[in-house]
N, C-alpha and C positions, 0 to 999 in steps of 0.2 A: 528555498528548500522546504518541501512539505514532507512530514513524516506521519504516516498512518501506521500505528503499531497495533497489529491484531494480536489479541491475547485470548487463550481459551479460558482464562479466569474471569469470572463476571466482575471481579473487583479491579480489573485492569492489570497492567504489567507492573512488575516489581520496580521498574525504573521510571515510572510515570512522573514522580516528583523531579527527577533529574531532567527529563525531557521538558517539563513545564519551565524549569529554570532556564534551559536553553531558549525556549520561546520568549521568555521575559528579557533575556540578555542579548539576543541576536535579532537584528532588524529584519532579515529576510528568511526567518525560520518559523514554521508553524507546526504544531504537534496535535494530532488527533488520536486519542486512544480509542480502540474499537474492541468491544467484547465479542468474541467469536466462539460460538458453541457448536457449530456444524459447518460442513463443507458448503451446504446450500447458502448459509449466511455469508460465507466468504465470496461466493459468486455474486451475491447481491451487493456486498461491499465494493467489490471490484467494479461492478456496473455503476454504482453510485459515484465512485471516484472518477471513472471515465466520463460520466455525465457532468459532474461538477467542474472538471478541468478539461474542457473541450480542446484546449490548446496544447495537449501533451505531446504532440508531434514535434514541438520545439524544445523538448526537454529530454534528458536521459532518464530512464525509469529503472530503478533498482528494486528488486523484490526478493524476498526469501519466503518460500511457501512450502507447505507439506508436499512431499514427493508426488502424491497421487493427484494433485490439482495443478501441477505445473503446465502440462500440455494444454489443458482446457483453458487455463488463464492466458497462456501465451497466445493461443488462437484468438480469443476474444479481444485481447489488447491489439494485436496486429490488424484485426478487422477494423479497428478504429482509425487506422492510418498512421499508427506510430511505426517509424522505420525500424526494422529488425536490428540494425546496428546500434540503436539507441535503447534497446531492451535487454536488461541483464537480470536473469532469474536464477536463483540458487535454491537448493532444498535444505530444509531443516531436518 
């Protein structure tokens, strides 16, 4: 499991220490905090995740995004070949 936690706070999410503890304790878990200050940066982060993990079509992908960026993100992810039945997006 890979957790990318996007936070509008430049100092990270308030649960970062908790997630780092999971990363230390669990063999197949990685945590990457991402400071997010604009929607454009979110597009860049999603693009980087898709580039870094080229095999995402073999995984289920769960995302919680701002309502205004869901459709754009969904389209970009599906264009990468990830089956729609493996993509779950909710809004914050």
